[in-house]
N, C-alpha and C positions, 0 to 999 in steps of 0.2 A: 700472429691470425688471427681477423675478426672474432668478437665476439659471435656475432653472426654464422662465420663458417662452424665454430663448435658446436653451433647449436644443431648445425644443419649433418654434423657427424655424428652429434648425439645421438640424432632419427635415422642416417643411413645406419651406421654402424647398428641401432637396432633393426630393424628391417633387413639387413645382412646378415652379420659380416654373409648378409646378404640375401637370407632366409634360406643357404643354397644354393643359389644362382651364382653368384662368383666365386665362392666358396667350390662351388661342384666343378668348373673350372678348372682351381686346380690341384683338384684332385686327384691322386694317383689313379692309370688305368689298369686293370689289368688282361693279359694277351688274354683272350680267348681262343679255343682250338681254331676256330676257321682264319685267325688271320696270320698273313705272310710276312716273315720276317720285315721285310721294307718295312708295312705298315707298323707293324710295332715298335721300330725304328721312329720311324717317324714320329709314331704317338711319343715315344720317349720322351724325345727330342721337347717334343710341345710341352710335356707335362715337366720337365726340367726346368727350360724356360719361365714358365706360371710360377715353380717356385722359388725362381731365381729373383722374378719381378716382383713380390711379395716382399722379399727380404732389400732390394734396393729401395738405392732414396730416390723414388720417383715423386715430383712434386706439381704442387699447378696452381699461377695464380691470375685470378680471375676479379677485377674491379670493375666500379662502376660506374658505367658511361651512359653516354646518347646513342641511339642510332638513329638515322632515317631513310633505313631497309629493313631488311629481315637478316641481316649480319652484324654478330658480336664479333670481339676481339679477346681472349684471351692473352692477358701479357705476357706470359709464360710458362714453358708445362719443362718437364723433364720426362722423358718412357728411357728407363735403360736398358729393356726390351722391344724397344719398336711399338705401336701399339695407334692408337686414334686419339683427342680429346672430344671428347662427347658432350653436348653440353642435355640438363634436365631441366624442365618447367617444374614450379612446384607443387604440381601431383607428386613427385618426387617421397615427398615427406608428409602423402598421407599414405605411403607406401603402395605407389605405384609405379615397381621398379623398370621395366620395360618399357609400358608406358607412356612414362615421362620424358622419351628421349625424343628430342625434339632436331636436335643436330646432330652431327659428327664431322670431325675433319677429314679430308683426306687421309689414307697412310702413311703413317713419318715412322723412317727411318730411328733408329736407338740412336739419343740426344737430344740438346736440350734448342729450345725452340721457342724465339722471338715474338708478338705476335702475330701468333694462328688466326684467320680468323672462321671463321664456321658460320653456315650458309641455315638457317632454321627453316623449317614444317618442307624439306623437300630432298629428297637424296639418303635416307634410311633405310635401309633396306630389310623387310619386313614390316614396317609400318607406317600406315594409312591417313598422308594429311587432306585429303580431297574437301574434307569441311574444315579446315585449318581457318583460323583467321589472325594476321596481326595484333597484339595487344595494344590496347589502347591505353598511352597512356606510361605508367611506369612497373613493371613487372620481377618478381625474385626470378634469378635461374641458376642452376650450378653444373657448375666444370668439372667433369669426374677424367682424370684419365684411365682408358682400358687396355691391355695388354691383348699384342693380336697372336690367338692358342691355335689357328686353325692352318695358320703357313700360306695361306692364299691370299694377303692382306685386303682381304673386304669383312669390313666392319658385320660381322653374325649377332649382334648382343639377341637384338631384337625377333630376327628372323626364326634364331633358335628357343626361343623362350629363356633367356642367361643361360642356358648353354656351353655357347661359345664366347670367345672374346670379353672377358669378365672383366671390373672393374681393379686396378693394381691397391693391394694392400700394404699397407706400413704395418710393425706390429698389432697388426689386427685390425688394423682399423681401415675403408676404403680413402682415398687418396679422392679430396675435394674444396675447391672455394666455392663461395657462392656472393652472388652481386644483381642489385639493382640495375635493370636497364629502364630509361626510358626512351622512348619511340616518339619520335616529331615528324616535320611533316620530312617528306623528300626533298633534297638538295635538286637544285637548278639543274636545267639540263643543261648540258655545256653548249657552246655558241657552235655555230655551223663548224666545220672544216671540208666541207666540200662531200665528194663520193670518199663512203669511209665502211670496212667488210663489218655486218649488222648480222651475222651469222658463217658457220663453214658446217660443213657436212663432208670427213672426210676420214673415208676407214685406215683404221690403226697398222694394217697388214694386208701383203699384195706378195703376191706369188713373180716366179722370173715371167720376161715373156708375154709379160700381159698388159691390159690395159688398165692404170691406174685412174677412176673417173668421181671429182668433186665437185659440188656444188657449196656455191656460197652466196648467202647472201646483202646486197650492195645497199646501200640508202645514200641520198643525196640530202645531206643536212641543211643546205641552202636553200634561198625561194628560187633561187633562178636555175634553170638551166646548167649543168655541167655537162663537157665531156674529158675523159680523161684516161691513161694508161693504165688498167687494171691487170695483174700478172699473179699467172700459178707458178709455183717455184717448191724444186723439189731438189735438199741440199744435203751432203754428208760425204763422207768417205770421201774428198774427191770425185765425187759427181755433184753436177750445178744444172739440173733440168729447169728452163724459165718458157713458158708458154705468154703470149701476150692478146691483149684484146683490146681497141679502145671503144670504151662504150662511152654513151650517151642517156643522163638520165634525169628526168624531169623536173625541177624543186621539190623540194617534200614529198617525194615517192621512191618507191623502194625495186630493185630486178634483181631476178636471181638468174644466173651465168653459172656453167657448167663449164669446168677443165676435163680433159682427156689429159694422159699422157704416158704413152708404151716405159714400162721396163726391161725394154731387149737391152742386154747389156748392160744392166745397173746388177753390180754385186748382192750378196745377200749379205746384207749391214743395216744397221738403222740408220734414218735419217729423219730429217724434221720435212713437212711440208705444207703447204697452207695458201693464200692469196694476201694479196699486198696490193694497196692505192700510197696516190703520192702521202696521203696523213693518218694512215692506217696498216695495219695488216694482224692476220690470226692465221698461228699457223698448231700444227698437232705432230707427234712423230708416226711415224712411218717404219713400219719392220720388211724386207721384203726378204722373205724367206721359200721355202717350200716344202715344208714341212708342218703339218699339221695339226691344230692348237683347237682348246674348248676349255668351257670355263662354265663349271656349277656351281653356283655358291650356295649357302640356303637359305632357305624358305618357307613362307605360313602358304599353306593349299588349302580350299573348303572344298575342292573336287579333284577332279584324278589330271585334269592341266598344271603340269610345269610348265617351267618356266627355264630354259638354258642362255646364260646372260649372254654366252657368243661361243661362235666356232667357225673356222677355220679352215675349209675347204680345197687346197689350191687345186684341183682337177674335178672339184665339183663331189656329189656322195649324200650323204646323210648324218644325222646323230641320232645315236641311238641310244637308251633307257636302262639300263643294267639295272635287278633290284640286288641285293647283297648275295646272294646265291652265286653268283660272279665269283665273289672270293674263295668257295670250297670247288671252285672251277670247273660249274656247271656255264658252259660260254655260251650258248642255242638258250635254252633254257631260261636262262637268267633274262634274254631281252622279251621289256615288257613294255615297249613303245620305241617308237622312229617317230621324228619328222614328215614332213612330206621332201621332198627332191630337192636340191639345194645347187644352183649354179654354184661354178667356181668363185670360190674370193670369199671375203670377210662377211656373217649375219651375225646381228647383234638379237637378243629376246628370240627366239627360235622358242613356240609353244609344242609341246609334243604332250598330247592324250595318252595315258597310261593302261595297258589293261584291254585296247585295241587298236583296229589295224594295223597288224604287222600279220603281214604272209606269212602263212606257213605253224599260225598260236595258238593256239587253243584256251583262250580266258573265260570259258563257259562258267567253270569255276570260282572263280577271280574276285575276289572284293577287296574295299577298297582301305589299306591300310587305317588306321585306328593310335592316333600319336606319331611317332619321332620313329621313322625312318632311312637308311641311306641308300644315296642310288648313287649309281656310274654313270656319266656320261662317256660315250664311246663314237668319235666321226671313225664314218663307213665310207668307200668307195662305191663308186659308182661301175664296176666291167664289166657288167655285159648289155650294157648301151639300150635296156630298157626303159629308167626312170622307176624303176621301183625295185623297190626292198627285196633282196630273195636269198639272203644271208639265213635265214630260220627254217625255210622253205627249202633252201637247196643242201641241208646241212653244214652248213657254213663254205660251201664252193662256191658260191659266190659274193660279189659286195661284202669282202674281206673287209677289216679293219684298217685302218692309216697307223702306221710305223715308226716310230723314230727310235732310229739306234739299236732297234730288235726288237722294241716292245710298244706293245698297241700306246696308241695316244689317248689318255684317258683324264680326265678329273672325276670327284667326288662330292659330294653336298650332302648334309642334312636334311629330310624335308620333314616339315609339321604339318602334319593335314587335321585343320580343325574343322569335320563336316558339320553341316547345316544341324541344329537340333532334333528329334524327331516328332510328328505332326501329335495333331490336339487328337486323332482317335475321330474326328469326324471325317465322313468321306460322302461318295457319290455312288461306289457300285452299290450291289444287289445284294451281294455276299453268296450268289450263286455256283456252285461249281456244275463240273460235267463229268457225270459218273465217277469212274472211279478212278479217274485221274487229282491233279493236285486243284483245290475249291480255288478258285481264283479268287473270289473274296474274302479270304483271310490275310492275305498279304504280310507286310511288313509292317513294323510301330506306324504307326500314322499315316497307312496307303488306305487311297480312299473305299468306303465303305458308304451302305446310306442313310448313316447318323440319325439313326434312330433308335442306339441305343444297343441293339442288338450283337449278339456274337462277334456276325464279321464286323466290324467300326473299328480297326482300329487294334484288334486284339496280340496277341503274340508274337505274331506273326510268323507262327509255322503253317505250311503248307496244311489245305484242305485233304480230308482224304477222300470227300464223294460223295461219306454221310449223309443222310437227311439234316436239316437244317434248321431250327426249330428255332423259333419269333413268338414272344410272351407280350398279349397287352391286357389289361386290365377296364373291363364294363364293353370294350368294345371289340370284334374280333379284326383279325389280320393277319394275313395269306404273303407266304412268302414260298415262293415256285421256282425252281432250278427243271433242266431238262431230266433229270431222274426223280430228283423228290419236289413234296410239298408236304409242311406240314405246318399245320395251324395248333396253336395251344392258345385259349383264351380262359378269362377266368371269370365270378359273376355270372354262372352258366355259363360252364368252358365246356368249348368243342376243343379238340383233336383229331384232325384228319391226316392222315399222311399217303400221298399215292407213287410209287414209283411204276415208272415205264414195264419192269416185266416181270413186277409181282402185288398180288392182292389180298387185305389182307383186313379180317372187320371180326374184331372180339367184343364180345357181350360179357357179361356177370350176371348173376342172379337170373338163372337157367342159359346154359353156355348151349349153341350147337356150334357144333365144326364140322364142313360140309367141304372136301378133297377131291378135286379133279384136273385133269393134265392139261395144257394147251399150251402151243408152240411162243406163246404169249402168257404172259401171268401179269397181272395189275391184282395191287393191294389196297385196300382204305381200309384205313385205322381211324375209327370213331370213337373218341371218350367223353361221356356226357356227365358233369360236374354241376347237383346240387345237391341236394338235402340227402339222395338217393345218387348212386352211381350205377349205368348200365351198358356192357361190353360190349358188344359180338364178334365172333373172327369166324370168315369164314373165307379158306382154301377152296378153290377149285384147281379142276384137275380134266383133262378127258377122258380118265376112268375114273370115273367118280368113286366114292368109298368114305364112309361112315362110321 
């Protein structure tokens, strides 16, 4: 182990024992009263795996290297319980445990691996690389094996702020190795090979007796036009379906092409499918099945919108989001969001807005969670052919969930809500209420006020009560008015006036006069003048005067 790696270990061990990040992953989990036995079994299995991983002989070797693009290579890694090889940049040494993650391998089954390639600045769930740039020259990176604790083969360490998929730990220290990576010029382009496959969009799942649609981008790498046979192929389990197209592409040009193949007669099984040319090919896996499937992984959210990574609805339908009261048996009331209607087939990155748009549900008192919350994604059928989700409105009689082996199809994930911070109290409203109701100007923290420093501007968010609102200024007179109340206070010869639609009251001290009359409407005016002397007059009028 190099001296550089020892230095990294010292820093990381200080940060760590992951400061609760990795150790939190490996801590035993107590069963709550609402956890079902099956759920508790899964938690126990994950905790056991994590504990074994701490004691196992995990290792990683990451050598200095030159890179011509964003891919770095880890020489070897041993992951006794499976997991990922994660690449951190040197901000890890400054204490940024999650933000330093700049790359992660695909999920690796338990074992030892050679030459593990990791692409930097992409495909890290929960990380934002929109402003990332490739380093210029030499930069230090740290390779670190992480254990899979959520049993979903998706790296969620960043998205869950370190609560899932933490680092392998041996003898109380995380397993790491550091390397200097020197970034140089990109490799020279490959010589032309005629028409090649430059991109493939192919679904990973399809139902029986349906049509699979595959889109491919083809590029002619030659300067002159080329005409070649291009084929789509579905193969596996004794099946070999081929669709041919003869295509001509101009020199140095690209062409998008669509292939369709029907799965009628294709048994439920796993296959490969893709597009081939004379000099290239690109394939991906395809599962033919009539069983629904859904995937919800941990993520960070700054609003009520969450993303279901994938859902397969062989007969069409919806993906509903339940909160964790579903685990307590609240089947209907736990629905907090639903997608738009989804056509039969596979759908990726389905967005669902929480606490709105669920027919039959009342979210008038719902608030966005603060911190981490568990949600459950569940695909639902469309049973009454109106493309509207009616499960809640019909108390579960329509649009029920997809079921496999007698159990609803579900997947759960942890969402870490990080809402935007409160405003600064400056705003544009006038702070006036509407009589006996809530005072609209009071608002929540940071909601618009008139910016003059008066109480309506960004106060504590408590609703108003329609009582008179006071505005105070010095040297000048300022008036605040609403439908029912106007009250003005000034100092340095202060004048205060209160007017209400229903009551008029004037008070004067130093010789007080009080009159009472009654009418259908009462108006009150209160004036206070303060100089060296204070005089107050109060008058109450009613139809029948009394003094």
